[in-house]
C-alpha positions in Angstrom: -91.9 -31.1 -2.5 -92.6 -30.4 1.2 -96.2 -29.5 0.3 -96.7 -32.8 -1.5 -95.3 -34.7 1.5 -97.6 -32.6 3.8 -100.7 -33.6 1.8 -99.5 -37.2 1.6 -99.5 -37.3 5.5 -102.8 -35.4 5.7 -104.4 -38.0 3.4 -103.0 -40.8 5.5 -104.2 -39.2 8.8 -107.7 -38.7 7.3 -107.9 -42.4 6.3 -106.8 -43.6 9.7 -109.2 -41.4 11.6 -112.1 -42.2 9.2 -111.4 -45.9 9.4 -111.8 -45.7 13.2 -115.0 -43.8 12.8 -116.3 -46.2 10.2 -115.5 -49.4 12.1 -117.0 -47.9 15.3 -120.2 -46.9 13.4 -120.6 -50.2 11.5 -120.2 -52.2 14.8 -122.9 -50.0 16.4 -125.1 -50.7 13.4 -124.5 -54.4 13.8 -125.4 -54.3 17.5 -128.4 -52.1 16.9 -130.0 -54.8 14.6 -128.4 -57.8 16.4 -126.5 -58.7 13.2 -123.7 -61.3 13.3 -120.0 -60.7 12.8 -120.2 -62.4 9.4 -123.0 -60.1 8.2 -121.2 -57.0 9.5 -117.7 -57.8 8.2 -118.4 -59.7 5.0 -121.5 -57.8 3.8 -122.0 -54.3 5.4 -118.4 -53.3 5.8 -117.2 -55.0 2.7 -119.8 -53.6 0.3 -119.8 -50.2 2.0 -116.0 -49.7 1.4 -116.0 -51.5 -2.0 -118.8 -49.4 -3.6 -116.9 -46.1 -4.0 -113.9 -47.7 -5.8 -116.4 -49.7 -8.0 -117.4 -46.4 -9.5 -113.9 -46.0 -11.1 -114.2 -48.8 -13.7 -117.8 -47.9 -14.4 -116.9 -44.3 -15.1 -114.0 -45.3 -17.3 -116.0 -47.8 -19.3 -119.3 -45.8 -19.8 -118.2 -42.1 -19.8 -114.9 -42.1 -21.6 -114.3 -43.2 -25.1 -111.3 -45.1 -26.6 -109.5 -48.3 -26.0 -107.3 -46.8 -23.2 -110.4 -45.9 -21.1 -111.6 -49.5 -21.5 -108.2 -50.8 -20.5 -108.2 -48.6 -17.4 -111.6 -49.9 -16.5 -110.7 -53.6 -16.9 -107.4 -52.9 -15.0 -109.3 -51.4 -12.1 -111.8 -54.3 -12.0 -109.0 -56.9 -11.8 -106.8 -54.8 -9.5 -109.3 -54.8 -6.6 -109.3 -58.6 -6.0 -105.6 -58.7 -6.5 -104.8 -56.0 -3.9 -107.3 -57.4 -1.4 -105.9 -60.9 -1.6 -102.2 -59.8 -1.5 -101.6 -56.5 0.2 -104.7 -56.4 2.4 -104.0 -59.9 3.7 -100.3 -58.9 4.3 -101.4 -55.8 6.3 -103.5 -57.9 8.6 -100.6 -60.3 9.1 -98.2 -57.3 9.8 -100.7 -55.9 12.3 -100.9 -59.2 14.2 -97.1 -59.3 14.2 -96.9 -55.8 15.6 -99.5 -56.5 18.3 -97.6 -59.7 19.2 -94.3 -57.7 19.5 -96.1 -55.2 21.8 -97.4 -58.2 23.8 -101.0 -57.2 23.1 -102.0 -60.6 21.7 -100.6 -64.0 20.7 -99.1 -64.7 17.2 -102.4 -66.1 15.9 -105.5 -65.1 14.1 -108.8 -66.0 15.7 -111.5 -66.1 13.0 -114.8 -67.9 12.5 -113.4 -70.5 10.1 -116.8 -71.3 8.7 -117.4 -67.6 7.7 -114.0 -67.1 6.0 -114.2 -70.5 4.3 -117.6 -69.6 2.9 -116.3 -66.3 1.5 -113.5 -68.1 -0.3 -115.7 -71.0 -1.5 -117.7 -68.4 -3.4 -114.8 -66.2 -4.5 -112.5 -68.9 -6.0 -114.9 -70.5 -8.5 -116.7 -67.3 -9.5 -113.5 -65.3 -10.1 -111.8 -68.3 -11.8 -114.8 -68.7 -14.2 -114.9 -65.0 -15.0 -111.2 -64.9 -15.8 -110.4 -68.3 -17.3 -113.5 -69.2 -19.4 -113.3 -66.1 -21.6 -109.7 -66.8 -22.3 -110.6 -70.2 -23.7 -114.1 -69.5 -25.2 -113.9 -65.8 -26.0 -117.1 -63.8 -25.4 -119.4 -66.7 -26.2 -120.4 -67.2 -22.6 -120.1 -63.6 -21.3 -123.9 -63.1 -20.6 -124.2 -66.5 -19.0 -121.2 -65.9 -16.8 -122.5 -62.5 -15.7 -125.9 -64.0 -14.8 -124.1 -66.7 -12.8 -122.0 -64.1 -10.9 -125.0 -62.0 -10.0 -127.0 -65.0 -8.9 -124.0 -66.3 -7.0 -123.6 -63.1 -5.0 -127.3 -63.0 -4.1 -127.0 -66.6 -2.9 -123.8 -65.7 -1.0 -125.6 -62.9 0.8 -128.4 -65.2 1.7 -126.0 -67.8 3.0 -124.2 -65.2 5.0 -127.4 -64.0 6.7 -128.4 -67.6 7.4 -125.1 -68.9 8.7 -124.2 -69.3 12.4 -121.9 -66.5 13.6 -121.3 -64.7 16.9 -122.9 -61.3 17.4 -120.8 -58.1 17.6 -119.0 -57.7 20.9 -119.9 -54.6 22.9 -117.2 -52.0 22.3 -118.4 -48.9 24.0 -120.7 -46.1 22.7 -120.6 -44.7 19.2 -118.5 -41.6 18.9 -121.2 -39.3 17.6 -123.5 -40.6 20.4 -120.8 -39.7 23.0 -120.4 -36.2 21.4 -124.2 -35.7 21.4 -124.3 -36.7 25.1 -121.5 -34.3 26.0 -123.3 -31.5 24.1 -126.5 -32.5 25.9 -128.2 -32.9 22.5 -129.3 -36.5 23.3 -129.6 -38.5 26.5 -130.8 -41.8 24.8 -128.8 -44.9 25.7 -129.7 -46.5 22.4 -128.1 -44.8 19.4 -130.5 -43.3 16.8 -130.4 -45.0 13.4 -130.0 -41.7 11.6 -127.0 -40.9 13.8 -125.4 -44.3 13.1 -125.9 -43.9 9.3 -124.6 -40.3 9.5 -121.3 -41.4 11.2 -120.8 -44.4 8.8 -121.5 -42.3 5.7 -119.5 -39.4 6.9 -116.5 -41.6 7.8 -116.7 -43.2 4.4 -116.7 -39.9 2.6 -113.7 -38.7 4.7 -111.9 -42.0 4.0 -112.5 -41.6 0.2 -111.2 -38.0 0.4 -108.2 -39.1 2.3 -107.5 -41.9 -0.2 -107.7 -39.5 -3.2 -105.5 -36.9 -1.4 -103.0 -39.7 -0.6 -102.8 -41.1 -4.2 -102.5 -37.7 -5.8 -99.7 -36.7 -3.6 -98.0 -40.1 -4.0 -98.3 -39.7 -7.8 -96.6 -36.3 -7.8 -93.8 -37.5 -5.5 -93.3 -40.7 -7.5 -93.1 -38.9 -10.8 -90.8 -36.2 -9.3 -88.4 -39.0 -8.4 -88.5 -40.3 -11.9 -91.0 -43.2 -11.7 -92.6 -44.2 -14.9 -96.3 -43.0 -14.9 -97.4 -46.3 -16.3 -95.8 -48.2 -13.5 -97.4 -45.8 -11.0 -100.9 -46.5 -12.6 -100.4 -50.3 -12.5 -98.6 -50.7 -9.2 -99.3 -47.9 -6.7 -102.6 -46.3 -7.7 -104.6 -49.6 -7.0 -103.1 -49.6 -3.5 -104.8 -46.3 -2.7 -108.2 -47.4 -4.1 -108.2 -50.3 -1.6 -107.0 -48.2 1.4 -110.5 -48.1 3.1 -110.7 -52.0 3.3 -107.0 -52.2 4.4 -107.3 -49.6 7.2 -110.6 -50.9 8.4 -109.1 -54.4 8.7 -106.0 -53.1 10.4 -108.1 -51.2 12.9 -110.2 -54.3 13.7 -107.1 -56.6 13.9 -105.5 -54.2 16.3 -108.6 -54.4 18.5 -108.6 -58.2 18.3 -111.7 -58.4 16.1 -110.2 -60.8 13.6 -113.4 -62.2 12.2 -114.5 -58.6 11.2 -111.0 -57.8 9.9 -110.6 -60.8 7.7 -114.3 -60.8 6.7 -114.0 -57.2 5.5 -111.4 -58.4 3.1 -112.8 -61.7 1.9 -116.3 -60.2 1.7 -115.0 -57.4 -0.5 -113.2 -60.0 -2.6 -116.5 -61.8 -3.3 -118.2 -58.5 -4.2 -115.4 -57.3 -6.4 -115.3 -60.6 -8.3 -119.0 -60.3 -9.2 -120.7 -57.0 -9.9 -117.7 -55.0 -11.3 -116.6 -58.1 -13.3 -120.1 -58.3 -14.8 -119.6 -54.8 -16.1 -116.4 -55.8 -17.7 -117.8 -59.0 -19.2 -120.9 -57.3 -20.7 -119.6 -53.9 -21.8 -115.9 -54.4 -22.8 -114.0 -56.9 -25.0 -112.7 -58.5 -21.8 -109.6 -59.7 -23.6 -107.2 -60.4 -20.7 -103.5 -60.6 -21.5 -100.1 -60.4 -19.9 -100.1 -58.7 -16.4 -103.9 -58.7 -16.2 -103.9 -62.6 -16.3 -100.9 -62.7 -14.0 -102.5 -60.5 -11.4 -105.7 -62.7 -11.5 -103.6 -65.9 -11.1 -101.7 -64.5 -8.1 -105.0 -63.4 -6.5 -106.5 -66.9 -7.0 -103.2 -68.5 -5.7 -103.3 -66.3 -2.5 -106.9 -67.1 -1.8 -106.3 -70.8 -2.5 -103.5 -71.0 0.0 -105.6 -69.4 2.7 -108.5 -71.7 1.9 -106.3 -74.7 1.9 -105.0 -73.9 5.4 -108.6 -73.4 6.6 -109.6 -76.8 5.3 -106.4 -78.7 6.5 -105.6 -76.9 9.8 -109.0 -75.3 10.7 -107.2 -71.9 11.2 -105.3 -69.2 9.5 -101.7 -68.5 10.4 -100.4 -64.9 10.3 -97.5 -66.2 8.2 -100.0 -67.3 5.5 -101.4 -63.8 5.3 -97.9 -62.3 5.3 -97.2 -64.4 2.2 -99.6 -62.2 0.4 -97.0 -59.5 0.5 -94.5 -61.8 -1.2 -97.0 -62.4 -4.0 -97.4 -58.6 -4.4 -93.7 -58.2 -4.5 -93.4 -60.9 -7.2 -96.0 -58.9 -9.3 -94.1 -55.7 -8.8 -90.8 -57.2 -9.8 -92.3 -58.8 -13.0 -94.1 -55.5 -13.8 -91.0 -53.4 -13.4 -88.8 -55.9 -15.4 -91.3 -55.9 -18.2 -91.5 -52.1 -18.5 -87.8 -51.3 -18.6 
């Protein structure tokens, strides 16, 4: 038991350290190419951290036979937008609250409303179509919806590159650049692109390793305490798969880079509602029932609330993001009640 707790903590420490290295590297990459906060947060960071967990449903669907493997794949596809729009939002809200209590910042979130609104404008209709149309029309429009989703994401990326957004703030030198300077391996003031990519990729690999270590240890501890393995698979395992996005956003929020923090989440939501969903639409029965539909509805509800506040009040309140935790709790209660 002590060994499992030790590895649980090791996994968490790896994630936290790697998240700091990843955000530092991705910010440096943005400054190196004069990219905007919207591009760095909603595209580079979002896709970079979303790609590894996208492999899970693809592996389950293509490399394992049987209905259970397909169900796991579909569950992983739907779990990503749900976790991002509930727990990830909640963690950003909690970080703002903690920073406010420590008097590091005010109780507010300062984002580029145009960027966040654009992300949600793409997410809401695309994810709604992918989830709701097949329920009504079956698989008749699956290919058409998949083409629409891929085309929609390409257009979204184009709009993100073209939109007005502030450039990345200067935040000091990249960690590997500092290390190279101390070891007298490099005296260049401008970081080498190879060094930047090495830090970003290395941090991402460490983050993934930490997440897998964390979830395996959590699984053993949960089952030892008598938790139903099915409940673990549906409720706790998806939390770990989204840890990279969550900790990146927490790191950025703590530093006051709210546009990057929120963009990392909303950008990942757009990505997760397009390419992985296309795999589900084209290569599975995509028959959504019960908790799968419920999780999608909660995800759309959370995103709609945030979008509504952006439209009506031109800002996002930390309380609105904290409400994402309430929606996750509702899901957990319904799930536990249904599996007794």
